[in-house]
SEDOKE-61940 format. One record per residue (C-alpha): x, y, z. Coordinates in steps of 0.001 Angstrom, whole numbers, plus 500000, padded with zeros to 6 digits. Layout:
BEGIN
<xx:X yy:Y zz:Z>
...
***
This chain:
BEGIN
<xx:358890 yy:507796 zz:133387>
<xx:358257 yy:504088 zz:132850>
<xx:357580 yy:503932 zz:129124>
<xx:360945 yy:502302 zz:128516>
<xx:360014 yy:499140 zz:130440>
<xx:357423 yy:498123 zz:127924>
<xx:355169 yy:495069 zz:128362>
<xx:356381 yy:493337 zz:131462>
<xx:354914 yy:491142 zz:134174>
<xx:351468 yy:492729 zz:134032>
<xx:350899 yy:491086 zz:130728>
<xx:352904 yy:487886 zz:131068>
<xx:349812 yy:485858 zz:130296>
<xx:349095 yy:487567 zz:127005>
<xx:349776 yy:485390 zz:123970>
<xx:351000 yy:486397 zz:120578>
<xx:348625 yy:488695 zz:118694>
<xx:348738 yy:488497 zz:114920>
<xx:346288 yy:490608 zz:113005>
<xx:345728 yy:488886 zz:109665>
<xx:345219 yy:490954 zz:106626>
<xx:342563 yy:490377 zz:103987>
<xx:344450 yy:487645 zz:102213>
<xx:346561 yy:485334 zz:104311>
<xx:350146 yy:485072 zz:103041>
<xx:352894 yy:482724 zz:103963>
<xx:355464 yy:485320 zz:104953>
<xx:356888 yy:485077 zz:108488>
<xx:359073 yy:487070 zz:110859>
<xx:360605 yy:485352 zz:113867>
<xx:363530 yy:485648 zz:116213>
<xx:364639 yy:486302 zz:119751>
<xx:363693 yy:489393 zz:121687>
<xx:366545 yy:488799 zz:124112>
<xx:364841 yy:487349 zz:127167>
<xx:361618 yy:486885 zz:129091>
<xx:358869 yy:489516 zz:129116>
<xx:360298 yy:491521 zz:126148>
<xx:357953 yy:493346 zz:123818>
<xx:357996 yy:492682 zz:120098>
<xx:355664 yy:494306 zz:117526>
<xx:355471 yy:494695 zz:113775>
<xx:353695 yy:497499 zz:111815>
<xx:352980 yy:497720 zz:108133>
<xx:353636 yy:500846 zz:106126>
<xx:350086 yy:502126 zz:106549>
<xx:350511 yy:502183 zz:110327>
<xx:348468 yy:499065 zz:111040>
<xx:349636 yy:496797 zz:113798>
<xx:350243 yy:493355 zz:112270>
<xx:351663 yy:491523 zz:115263>
<xx:352387 yy:492078 zz:118941>
<xx:353602 yy:489835 zz:121762>
<xx:355365 yy:489648 zz:125095>
<xx:357914 yy:486858 zz:125166>
<xx:357982 yy:483938 zz:127524>
<xx:361018 yy:482349 zz:129167>
<xx:362582 yy:481377 zz:125834>
<xx:362574 yy:484989 zz:124652>
<xx:361372 yy:483805 zz:121193>
<xx:358574 yy:485298 zz:119094>
<xx:356992 yy:484534 zz:115726>
<xx:354588 yy:486518 zz:113491>
<xx:352992 yy:484507 zz:110659>
<xx:350582 yy:485270 zz:107858>
<xx:352306 yy:488429 zz:106726>
<xx:351864 yy:489694 zz:103176>
<xx:354999 yy:490339 zz:101137>
<xx:356282 yy:493880 zz:101690>
<xx:358201 yy:496127 zz:104041>
<xx:357482 yy:496288 zz:107786>
<xx:358680 yy:498333 zz:110759>
<xx:359505 yy:496475 zz:113974>
<xx:360074 yy:497372 zz:117563>
<xx:361978 yy:494733 zz:119647>
<xx:362649 yy:495496 zz:123281>
<xx:362680 yy:499216 zz:122511>
<xx:364903 yy:498975 zz:119414>
<xx:363561 yy:500120 zz:116066>
<xx:364245 yy:497776 zz:113111>
<xx:363422 yy:499606 zz:109878>
<xx:362286 yy:498367 zz:106491>
<xx:362114 yy:494637 zz:107293>
<xx:361462 yy:492737 zz:104055>
<xx:358966 yy:489859 zz:104053>
<xx:358802 yy:487572 zz:101021>
<xx:356055 yy:485050 zz:100151>
<xx:356868 yy:481695 zz:101579>
<xx:360051 yy:482934 zz:103251>
<xx:361057 yy:483539 zz:106895>
<xx:362904 yy:486700 zz:107960>
<xx:364857 yy:486424 zz:111203>
<xx:365122 yy:489556 zz:113346>
<xx:367032 yy:489038 zz:116652>
<xx:367362 yy:491652 zz:119331>
<xx:371006 yy:492285 zz:120163>
<xx:372701 yy:493955 zz:123088>
<xx:375017 yy:496513 zz:121545>
<xx:378708 yy:495869 zz:122366>
<xx:380196 yy:497437 zz:125445>
<xx:383849 yy:497591 zz:126415>
<xx:384152 yy:494715 zz:128834>
<xx:387380 yy:493118 zz:130015>
<xx:388962 yy:491572 zz:133092>
<xx:391261 yy:494115 zz:134662>
<xx:393313 yy:491526 zz:136525>
<xx:396886 yy:492682 zz:135888>
<xx:398870 yy:495805 zz:136855>
<xx:401368 yy:498017 zz:135162>
<xx:404701 yy:499037 zz:136633>
<xx:404623 yy:502233 zz:138660>
<xx:404552 yy:505297 zz:136428>
<xx:403587 yy:508967 zz:136820>
<xx:401471 yy:509094 zz:133632>
<xx:399591 yy:506596 zz:131489>
<xx:397837 yy:507056 zz:128157>
<xx:395624 yy:504950 zz:125898>
<xx:395202 yy:505638 zz:122182>
<xx:391897 yy:504714 zz:120521>
<xx:389829 yy:505412 zz:117426>
<xx:386829 yy:507556 zz:118245>
<xx:383359 yy:506253 zz:117515>
<xx:381498 yy:509169 zz:119029>
<xx:381546 yy:512982 zz:119055>
<xx:383096 yy:513540 zz:122452>
<xx:384779 yy:511746 zz:125406>
<xx:382450 yy:511971 zz:128385>
<xx:384435 yy:510091 zz:131029>
<xx:386426 yy:507005 zz:131952>
<xx:386716 yy:504263 zz:134569>
<xx:389692 yy:502223 zz:135755>
<xx:391219 yy:500152 zz:138593>
<xx:393994 yy:501985 zz:140438>
<xx:396112 yy:499644 zz:142547>
<xx:398195 yy:502370 zz:144286>
<xx:397856 yy:506078 zz:144824>
<xx:394663 yy:507932 zz:145692>
<xx:395167 yy:511525 zz:144618>
<xx:393667 yy:513561 zz:141706>
<xx:394598 yy:512806 zz:138117>
<xx:395265 yy:515375 zz:135354>
<xx:393414 yy:514321 zz:132181>
<xx:394332 yy:515441 zz:128664>
<xx:393249 yy:514431 zz:125177>
<xx:395714 yy:514397 zz:122272>
<xx:395566 yy:513713 zz:118580>
<xx:396952 yy:510257 zz:117670>
<xx:399316 yy:509833 zz:120699>
<xx:400598 yy:511658 zz:123877>
<xx:403198 yy:513219 zz:121602>
<xx:400544 yy:514676 zz:119292>
<xx:398627 yy:517918 zz:119464>
<xx:396725 yy:518516 zz:122717>
<xx:392981 yy:518718 zz:121983>
<xx:391605 yy:519201 zz:125464>
<xx:392804 yy:519473 zz:129070>
<xx:394471 yy:519187 zz:131353>
<xx:391378 yy:518778 zz:133550>
<xx:392035 yy:517736 zz:137179>
<xx:389759 yy:515134 zz:138692>
<xx:388895 yy:514662 zz:142317>
<xx:390704 yy:511997 zz:144400>
<xx:390654 yy:508625 zz:142593>
<xx:391419 yy:505262 zz:144163>
<xx:390785 yy:501549 zz:143560>
<xx:387772 yy:501012 zz:141279>
<xx:386950 yy:504518 zz:140234>
<xx:385352 yy:506619 zz:137455>
<xx:384792 yy:510239 zz:136593>
<xx:383078 yy:512320 zz:133980>
<xx:384689 yy:514830 zz:131620>
<xx:383248 yy:517959 zz:130017>
<xx:381948 yy:516849 zz:126561>
<xx:382121 yy:520410 zz:125273>
<xx:385914 yy:520339 zz:125761>
<xx:386779 yy:516713 zz:124915>
<xx:385352 yy:516873 zz:121402>
<xx:386230 yy:514085 zz:118931>
<xx:385595 yy:513223 zz:115314>
<xx:384392 yy:509665 zz:114624>
<xx:387049 yy:507623 zz:112859>
<xx:390025 yy:509711 zz:114067>
<xx:392641 yy:508425 zz:116464>
<xx:393163 yy:510065 zz:119842>
<xx:395019 yy:509387 zz:123092>
<xx:393631 yy:509977 zz:126601>
<xx:396385 yy:510691 zz:129077>
<xx:396118 yy:510352 zz:132885>
<xx:398896 yy:511860 zz:135010>
<xx:399227 yy:511878 zz:138763>
<xx:398659 yy:515417 zz:140014>
<xx:401141 yy:514851 zz:142853>
<xx:403858 yy:513642 zz:140471>
<xx:404208 yy:510273 zz:142214>
<xx:404257 yy:506888 zz:140421>
<xx:401096 yy:504808 zz:140597>
<xx:399851 yy:501500 zz:139159>
<xx:397175 yy:501307 zz:136450>
<xx:395261 yy:498058 zz:135647>
<xx:395777 yy:496236 zz:132416>
<xx:393447 yy:493717 zz:130839>
<xx:394084 yy:490003 zz:130951>
<xx:393638 yy:490033 zz:127162>
<xx:395940 yy:492751 zz:125908>
<xx:394258 yy:494034 zz:122722>
<xx:391085 yy:495673 zz:124074>
<xx:391371 yy:498627 zz:121728>
<xx:392252 yy:497032 zz:118356>
<xx:393452 yy:500310 zz:116869>
<xx:395183 yy:501658 zz:119981>
<xx:398075 yy:500968 zz:122376>
<xx:399136 yy:501858 zz:125890>
<xx:401741 yy:504480 zz:126830>
<xx:403732 yy:504435 zz:130069>
<xx:405329 yy:507794 zz:130820>
<xx:405256 yy:508623 zz:127119>
<xx:406792 yy:505282 zz:126071>
<xx:404655 yy:503249 zz:123614>
<xx:403764 yy:499668 zz:124611>
<xx:402460 yy:498021 zz:121490>
<xx:401922 yy:494709 zz:123247>
<xx:399069 yy:495858 zz:125490>
<xx:396293 yy:498322 zz:126246>
<xx:395387 yy:499927 zz:129542>
<xx:392532 yy:498533 zz:131613>
<xx:390522 yy:501652 zz:131086>
<xx:386980 yy:502083 zz:129822>
<xx:386688 yy:505329 zz:127750>
<xx:383081 yy:506580 zz:127502>
<xx:381999 yy:508453 zz:124434>
<xx:379031 yy:510533 zz:123362>
<xx:377286 yy:508870 zz:120373>
<xx:374761 yy:510185 zz:117927>
<xx:371314 yy:508603 zz:117629>
<xx:367684 yy:509606 zz:117484>
<xx:366997 yy:513229 zz:118354>
<xx:364737 yy:513830 zz:121259>
<xx:362149 yy:516342 zz:120032>
<xx:360184 yy:516723 zz:123233>
<xx:359622 yy:514908 zz:126508>
<xx:358219 yy:515255 zz:130040>
<xx:359204 yy:512511 zz:132457>
<xx:358280 yy:513564 zz:135944>
<xx:355612 yy:510899 zz:136593>
<xx:352811 yy:512232 zz:138822>
<xx:351147 yy:508786 zz:138917>
<xx:347472 yy:508436 zz:139390>
<xx:345765 yy:511634 zz:140574>
<xx:342436 yy:510719 zz:142289>
<xx:341210 yy:514238 zz:143062>
<xx:341980 yy:517843 zz:142377>
<xx:343956 yy:519305 zz:139503>
<xx:344931 yy:516668 zz:136991>
<xx:342304 yy:514136 zz:138069>
<xx:339630 yy:512618 zz:135850>
<xx:339529 yy:510439 zz:132734>
<xx:339217 yy:511254 zz:129074>
<xx:338613 yy:509546 zz:125734>
<xx:341337 yy:511498 zz:123886>
<xx:344656 yy:512781 zz:125235>
<xx:347187 yy:515074 zz:123620>
<xx:350263 yy:517178 zz:123942>
<xx:351498 yy:520137 zz:121918>
<xx:355214 yy:520373 zz:121003>
<xx:357623 yy:522338 zz:118821>
<xx:359450 yy:520391 zz:116155>
<xx:363258 yy:520524 zz:116143>
<xx:363768 yy:517751 zz:113569>
<xx:362556 yy:517201 zz:109985>
<xx:360678 yy:513955 zz:110822>
<xx:359136 yy:511956 zz:113645>
<xx:359785 yy:508239 zz:114056>
<xx:358706 yy:507344 zz:117561>
<xx:356415 yy:508542 zz:120395>
<xx:355602 yy:507110 zz:123778>
<xx:352921 yy:507711 zz:126400>
<xx:351490 yy:506026 zz:129523>
<xx:347824 yy:505562 zz:130508>
<xx:345874 yy:503785 zz:133157>
<xx:342621 yy:501805 zz:132804>
<xx:340983 yy:498850 zz:134510>
<xx:341449 yy:496429 zz:131677>
<xx:343967 yy:494212 zz:129954>
<xx:346285 yy:495548 zz:127238>
<xx:344236 yy:497606 zz:124737>
<xx:344654 yy:498983 zz:121195>
<xx:345563 yy:502641 zz:121043>
<xx:345726 yy:504932 zz:118025>
<xx:348444 yy:507589 zz:117822>
<xx:348302 yy:510510 zz:115380>
<xx:350250 yy:513699 zz:114721>
<xx:348466 yy:516990 zz:113869>
<xx:349507 yy:520475 zz:112810>
<xx:349130 yy:523156 zz:115515>
<xx:346679 yy:521526 zz:117873>
<xx:343792 yy:519063 zz:118243>
<xx:341862 yy:520666 zz:115363>
<xx:344824 yy:520733 zz:112973>
<xx:345315 yy:518582 zz:109890>
<xx:346724 yy:515113 zz:110492>
<xx:350341 yy:514682 zz:109391>
<xx:351146 yy:511229 zz:108007>
<xx:349343 yy:507961 zz:108879>
<xx:348036 yy:506926 zz:112272>
<xx:349925 yy:504277 zz:114201>
<xx:347917 yy:501526 zz:115894>
<xx:349650 yy:499849 zz:118807>
<xx:348902 yy:497993 zz:122080>
<xx:349245 yy:499634 zz:125460>
<xx:349751 yy:497819 zz:128777>
<xx:347982 yy:499795 zz:131536>
<xx:350328 yy:501701 zz:133849>
<xx:353364 yy:500676 zz:131741>
<xx:352680 yy:502552 zz:128556>
<xx:353567 yy:501892 zz:124933>
<xx:355569 yy:503208 zz:122017>
<xx:354224 yy:504159 zz:118571>
<xx:356527 yy:504223 zz:115565>
<xx:356516 yy:505433 zz:111961>
<xx:358608 yy:504825 zz:108889>
<xx:361316 yy:507435 zz:108392>
<xx:359461 yy:509090 zz:105506>
<xx:355930 yy:508827 zz:106968>
<xx:355653 yy:511930 zz:109252>
<xx:357509 yy:514981 zz:107965>
<xx:357822 yy:518030 zz:110245>
<xx:358979 yy:521596 zz:109738>
<xx:361359 yy:522601 zz:112491>
<xx:360115 yy:525539 zz:114558>
<xx:356433 yy:524814 zz:114022>
<xx:353967 yy:523587 zz:116630>
<xx:352490 yy:520120 zz:116351>
<xx:350155 yy:518005 zz:118434>
<xx:350533 yy:514380 zz:119585>
<xx:347133 yy:512700 zz:120069>
<xx:346269 yy:509185 zz:121363>
<xx:343062 yy:507382 zz:122216>
<xx:341694 yy:503871 zz:122782>
<xx:340554 yy:502205 zz:119602>
<xx:337276 yy:501171 zz:121296>
<xx:336524 yy:504755 zz:122381>
<xx:336407 yy:503976 zz:126130>
<xx:337786 yy:506392 zz:128743>
<xx:341217 yy:506133 zz:130362>
<xx:343449 yy:508099 zz:132666>
<xx:346395 yy:509786 zz:130870>
<xx:349378 yy:509970 zz:133100>
<xx:350675 yy:513485 zz:133588>
<xx:354038 yy:515089 zz:134265>
<xx:354784 yy:518342 zz:136009>
<xx:355369 yy:521204 zz:133630>
<xx:358828 yy:520060 zz:132448>
<xx:358337 yy:520790 zz:128758>
<xx:357847 yy:524602 zz:128639>
<xx:357033 yy:524701 zz:124882>
<xx:353862 yy:522657 zz:125193>
<xx:350807 yy:521797 zz:127284>
<xx:348677 yy:518700 zz:128080>
<xx:345174 yy:518237 zz:126582>
<xx:342272 yy:515971 zz:127511>
<xx:339235 yy:515625 zz:125290>
<xx:340681 yy:518284 zz:122957>
<xx:340858 yy:520918 zz:125732>
<xx:343979 yy:522301 zz:127360>
<xx:344145 yy:521563 zz:131037>
<xx:343671 yy:524647 zz:133201>
<xx:346719 yy:523828 zz:135276>
<xx:350195 yy:523722 zz:133683>
<xx:350701 yy:520008 zz:133106>
<xx:352417 yy:517956 zz:130419>
<xx:351442 yy:514520 zz:129439>
<xx:353917 yy:511798 zz:130485>
<xx:355370 yy:511459 zz:126996>
<xx:358391 yy:511401 zz:124686>
<xx:358884 yy:512056 zz:120973>
<xx:361924 yy:511185 zz:118838>
<xx:362953 yy:512154 zz:115330>
<xx:366040 yy:512186 zz:113183>
<xx:368382 yy:515107 zz:112623>
<xx:368876 yy:513727 zz:109091>
<xx:366133 yy:511301 zz:107904>
<xx:367113 yy:507809 zz:106886>
<xx:369659 yy:507213 zz:109581>
<xx:367972 yy:504345 zz:111462>
<xx:369582 yy:501056 zz:110639>
<xx:369610 yy:497514 zz:112138>
<xx:371360 yy:494330 zz:110917>
<xx:368946 yy:491352 zz:110663>
<xx:368501 yy:488130 zz:108769>
<xx:372187 yy:487323 zz:109473>
<xx:373379 yy:484050 zz:107999>
<xx:376648 yy:482143 zz:107488>
<xx:376898 yy:480335 zz:104145>
<xx:379498 yy:478737 zz:101862>
<xx:381538 yy:477452 zz:104864>
<xx:384781 yy:475663 zz:104050>
<xx:387835 yy:474784 zz:106101>
<xx:389292 yy:478322 zz:105714>
<xx:386517 yy:480567 zz:104449>
<xx:382877 yy:481501 zz:105137>
<xx:380412 yy:484051 zz:103768>
<xx:378280 yy:486211 zz:106085>
<xx:375127 yy:487812 zz:104621>
<xx:372565 yy:490146 zz:106232>
<xx:370097 yy:492936 zz:105616>
<xx:370161 yy:496340 zz:107269>
<xx:366799 yy:497826 zz:106198>
<xx:368473 yy:501169 zz:105360>
<xx:371471 yy:501551 zz:103023>
<xx:374709 yy:501581 zz:104964>
<xx:378173 yy:500098 zz:105207>
<xx:378822 yy:496462 zz:106138>
<xx:381391 yy:495035 zz:108567>
<xx:381803 yy:491590 zz:110070>
<xx:383474 yy:491294 zz:113490>
<xx:384762 yy:487795 zz:114176>
<xx:387118 yy:485700 zz:116302>
<xx:387447 yy:482628 zz:118454>
<xx:386519 yy:484535 zz:121617>
<xx:383714 yy:486969 zz:122403>
<xx:386073 yy:489906 zz:121979>
<xx:385815 yy:489495 zz:118180>
<xx:389143 yy:491109 zz:117478>
<xx:388983 yy:490470 zz:113694>
<xx:387022 yy:492800 zz:111413>
<xx:386547 yy:492795 zz:107613>
<xx:384151 yy:494343 zz:105108>
<xx:383726 yy:497819 zz:103650>
<xx:383040 yy:501234 zz:105192>
<xx:382634 yy:502848 zz:101801>
<xx:379789 yy:500962 zz:100153>
<xx:376198 yy:501824 zz:100978>
<xx:373812 yy:498874 zz:100623>
<xx:370703 yy:497461 zz:102298>
<xx:371814 yy:493867 zz:101589>
<xx:375312 yy:492781 zz:102513>
<xx:377729 yy:489920 zz:101751>
<xx:381208 yy:489666 zz:103314>
<xx:383642 yy:486796 zz:102911>
<xx:385823 yy:485706 zz:105844>
<xx:389189 yy:484367 zz:104757>
<xx:392201 yy:482809 zz:106426>
<xx:390168 yy:480843 zz:108978>
<xx:391517 yy:477786 zz:110810>
<xx:389987 yy:474428 zz:109838>
<xx:387817 yy:472633 zz:112347>
<xx:387499 yy:475747 zz:114527>
<xx:384487 yy:477406 zz:116213>
<xx:384239 yy:481053 zz:115283>
<xx:381962 yy:483758 zz:116726>
<xx:380799 yy:486617 zz:114553>
<xx:378440 yy:489593 zz:114357>
<xx:377533 yy:492031 zz:111634>
<xx:377347 yy:495791 zz:111931>
<xx:376163 yy:498672 zz:109688>
<xx:376147 yy:502426 zz:109799>
<xx:374563 yy:505043 zz:107497>
<xx:376912 yy:507871 zz:108661>
<xx:374043 yy:510295 zz:108746>
<xx:373860 yy:512889 zz:111487>
<xx:371350 yy:510844 zz:113510>
<xx:373007 yy:507527 zz:112693>
<xx:374521 yy:505137 zz:115174>
<xx:376426 yy:502039 zz:114198>
<xx:374243 yy:499067 zz:115069>
<xx:375420 yy:495526 zz:115672>
<xx:373641 yy:492150 zz:115309>
<xx:373741 yy:489619 zz:118047>
<xx:376737 yy:487236 zz:118180>
<xx:376338 yy:484067 zz:116166>
<xx:378650 yy:481109 zz:115666>
<xx:379949 yy:478940 zz:112796>
<xx:382221 yy:475901 zz:112600>
<xx:384760 yy:475638 zz:109802>
<xx:385089 yy:472265 zz:108162>
<xx:387925 yy:469977 zz:109359>
<xx:390897 yy:469249 zz:107120>
<xx:392750 yy:465941 zz:107347>
<xx:392441 yy:463723 zz:110462>
<xx:389762 yy:465270 zz:112671>
<xx:391085 yy:464397 zz:116110>
<xx:389621 yy:465728 zz:119377>
<xx:391691 yy:468321 zz:121159>
<xx:391979 yy:468914 zz:124904>
<xx:393022 yy:471968 zz:126827>
<xx:394809 yy:469981 zz:129514>
<xx:398474 yy:471040 zz:129634>
<xx:401074 yy:468389 zz:128916>
<xx:403337 yy:467377 zz:131784>
<xx:406608 yy:469250 zz:131347>
<xx:410127 yy:467985 zz:132019>
<xx:412575 yy:469714 zz:134270>
<xx:413620 yy:472933 zz:132558>
<xx:417169 yy:473004 zz:131108>
<xx:419810 yy:474915 zz:132917>
<xx:419674 yy:478631 zz:132083>
<xx:422996 yy:480520 zz:132278>
<xx:421310 yy:483946 zz:132021>
<xx:418526 yy:483203 zz:134513>
<xx:418429 yy:485143 zz:137751>
<xx:418709 yy:483344 zz:141058>
<xx:415312 yy:483141 zz:142781>
<xx:415237 yy:481536 zz:146210>
<xx:412869 yy:478576 zz:146370>
<xx:411167 yy:479461 zz:143047>
<xx:408873 yy:476396 zz:143115>
<xx:407947 yy:476708 zz:146793>
<xx:409483 yy:473279 zz:147345>
<xx:410588 yy:474451 zz:150813>
<xx:407459 yy:476177 zz:151940>
<xx:407811 yy:479934 zz:151843>
<xx:411553 yy:480147 zz:152494>
<xx:412931 yy:483206 zz:150764>
<xx:409508 yy:484799 zz:150235>
<xx:407847 yy:487616 zz:152166>
<xx:404125 yy:487175 zz:152739>
<xx:401887 yy:490219 zz:153243>
<xx:398063 yy:490179 zz:153469>
<xx:395513 yy:492968 zz:153810>
<xx:391951 yy:492898 zz:155086>
<xx:389250 yy:495449 zz:154466>
<xx:388894 yy:498055 zz:151758>
<xx:391530 yy:500500 zz:150512>
<xx:390429 yy:503168 zz:152987>
<xx:390458 yy:500608 zz:155827>
<xx:394090 yy:499426 zz:155768>
<xx:393918 yy:496949 zz:158625>
<xx:396842 yy:494541 zz:158097>
<xx:397479 yy:491107 zz:159500>
<xx:399910 yy:488222 zz:159022>
<xx:398226 yy:485077 zz:157810>
<xx:398661 yy:482230 zz:160276>
<xx:397619 yy:479388 zz:158011>
<xx:400067 yy:476855 zz:156721>
<xx:400777 yy:476379 zz:152985>
<xx:399462 yy:473408 zz:151073>
<xx:403033 yy:472310 zz:150466>
<xx:402239 yy:468619 zz:150253>
<xx:400045 yy:468966 zz:147177>
<xx:401208 yy:466701 zz:144332>
<xx:398702 yy:467225 zz:141524>
<xx:395317 yy:468709 zz:140806>
<xx:392155 yy:466659 zz:140948>
<xx:391777 yy:467010 zz:137183>
<xx:395210 yy:465623 zz:136444>
<xx:397248 yy:468787 zz:136290>
<xx:400915 yy:468366 zz:137064>
<xx:403632 yy:470948 zz:137833>
<xx:405522 yy:472027 zz:134744>
<xx:408650 yy:471848 zz:136879>
<xx:409602 yy:470880 zz:140383>
<xx:408308 yy:468013 zz:142468>
<xx:405017 yy:469202 zz:143758>
<xx:402421 yy:472007 zz:143792>
<xx:402256 yy:474732 zz:146445>
<xx:399267 yy:476750 zz:147620>
<xx:398400 yy:479178 zz:150346>
<xx:395209 yy:480541 zz:151818>
<xx:394004 yy:483450 zz:153933>
<xx:390313 yy:482609 zz:153692>
<xx:387621 yy:482410 zz:156360>
<xx:388474 yy:482273 zz:159999>
<xx:392251 yy:482557 zz:159373>
<xx:391436 yy:486291 zz:159110>
<xx:391363 yy:487640 zz:162706>
<xx:388966 yy:490425 zz:161632>
<xx:386614 yy:487901 zz:159973>
<xx:382903 yy:488772 zz:159930>
<xx:380386 yy:486676 zz:158119>
<xx:379047 yy:487003 zz:155519>
<xx:381790 yy:489019 zz:153864>
<xx:383122 yy:489677 zz:150383>
<xx:386832 yy:490363 zz:150692>
<xx:388896 yy:490767 zz:147550>
<xx:392137 yy:491481 zz:149421>
<xx:394215 yy:488388 zz:150025>
<xx:397995 yy:487956 zz:150000>
<xx:401093 yy:489254 zz:148305>
<xx:404049 yy:486849 zz:148162>
<xx:407278 yy:488493 zz:146989>
<xx:411080 yy:488515 zz:147188>
<xx:413845 yy:490897 zz:146031>
<xx:416175 yy:489694 zz:143274>
<xx:419386 yy:491161 zz:141939>
<xx:419148 yy:492896 zz:138557>
<xx:421306 yy:495175 zz:136467>
<xx:420104 yy:498674 zz:135325>
<xx:418932 yy:499116 zz:131712>
<xx:418677 yy:495358 zz:131088>
<xx:415430 yy:493765 zz:130005>
<xx:414129 yy:490821 zz:131998>
<xx:411247 yy:488422 zz:131453>
<xx:409255 yy:487056 zz:134414>
<xx:407632 yy:483688 zz:133766>
<xx:405465 yy:481671 zz:136193>
<xx:403095 yy:478723 zz:135974>
<xx:400205 yy:479217 zz:138354>
<xx:397179 yy:476982 zz:139003>
<xx:394109 yy:478753 zz:140434>
<xx:391740 yy:475791 zz:140418>
<xx:390824 yy:472588 zz:138610>
<xx:387975 yy:472606 zz:136133>
<xx:384827 yy:471600 zz:137970>
<xx:386418 yy:471336 zz:141414>
<xx:384753 yy:474492 zz:142720>
<xx:387403 yy:475383 zz:145224>
<xx:389303 yy:477704 zz:142906>
<xx:386560 yy:479243 zz:140845>
<xx:386954 yy:482686 zz:142454>
<xx:390750 yy:482680 zz:142623>
<xx:392679 yy:485442 zz:140963>
<xx:396494 yy:485625 zz:140646>
<xx:398460 yy:488582 zz:139348>
<xx:402125 yy:488996 zz:138595>
<xx:403668 yy:492377 zz:139409>
<xx:407209 yy:493763 zz:139450>
<xx:408485 yy:496697 zz:141415>
<xx:411231 yy:497420 zz:138905>
<xx:412594 yy:500415 zz:140806>
<xx:412671 yy:498707 zz:144195>
<xx:410574 yy:501604 zz:145532>
<xx:408547 yy:499598 zz:148049>
<xx:405446 yy:499550 zz:145887>
<xx:404630 yy:495893 zz:146633>
<xx:404548 yy:496599 zz:150346>
<xx:401673 yy:499000 zz:149834>
<xx:400195 yy:497304 zz:146851>
<xx:396376 yy:496964 zz:147004>
<xx:395349 yy:493571 zz:145632>
***
């Protein structure tokens, strides 16, 4: 069903449509819809379409001449409820991609039999996970515990299929049930009892409220490089049929109509969105959607919704949360027609929705078809929320105030930091407001901060929604001098009595003392070869001025291109080279491995796809010899 891809290339030439009301007002709504060919529309409380557009390359939209009041918006498929417009004021509503767990899994743990990651649940169940596995390829036994691997077992163990390299698997949501806000730990143990290597993120704190566990030992300094997937609440799907039968020229299901409809059984107390798809030989046209009791002759429930439909791509109609009330268990009827009364072809689905039937011109089709449609409601009305009109004010050297509106009363949090991970969070989960104000404290002067707002109503159909990421610059204090990220040239390190002896640690003598091992192909194609290329041992400094922190020169090596005897072009090959040596250590002592590694100068291009990882085989078990880079 293609109703989700609303308003695309077919209507790229359509300009912004603004339907002015009787008296032109100065209120305005503008913002970003997130990219090119994204739909944006605004509806007043009486169901009248007040503005509609498909964005150009900038992704920006603007609706002017809006009377003061509350509006309902749909931006790239996201509902924005209760948007306030004031006379002479501009309300900014930006579409935002909701945050996903994203991190570079470039480092590896020591070899262990089991690993666990604690986290605070945001959903109602764990539905699966994905990870990078550097060694081992057998099944894993997965368990869920309260708080930590030493807590009460909630679910499992469930054994997966074989898992190797970049892998993922689903988990039974009916067993791995969670409560939002509570802490859990997901444990992965090798079914064969052998140690294996799990990935870890380059930035350690991926789960701010969780830590990693290696064989039951807590590691507070890091998280695992694992993405834990959760089942989240949201709008309740009342009815749908999505098996698109496309245009039917002859036979059952063929022919046009001036009114189309679909019966359905309510399973929610209200209706907030409906979608359908129609075909007609014309540009985008106005359609009118209505909900009726029982069937086509039943009383209308709530106001009509007027929207614009792109032929063959469909449209979505939407209503305020309190506009269309339903009684669960009763039959209702979705009806839609062109505003100009002209005929169209309503796209049909096979009989997927057994509780309803498709209608054309108020008559049930003789064959068992459904319309190509979908209807959403709320399990508990008033749960739809969306942060908008986000602003940073009162900025000083160490503080700033973030304000926003959420349309529906909910809590208010600000997530902020100097990187896109936004590790800091402040605000209140207890207060329920539609307008929010949160102060950021303890900021660094003269520093660029990124931030986003989020709100949640905590109702049964609610889902925490986040604004897009914005930026602010704190004011400088004292002498505002430019800063550079170029490392300072270091002197020779002082003699270290406790340091271990490493042969040729700075590669001043080529690769003396080091073992070099390279692998070509994929994990299941373990063709090995010895690289024949020579090291770049005569390098002195990087083209951008980088100097070694110690030693006399830089060292580099390469296994790229035709140095690989199995080279085929073009080819993407992530496997390169492991360079290692054995060192003498004492049991039960803690050691720290430090290295300064240059993967490429800024702007030089040659090193932009280089990746370097440090790994230790602390048990001297031969892991590095079979390590998959």
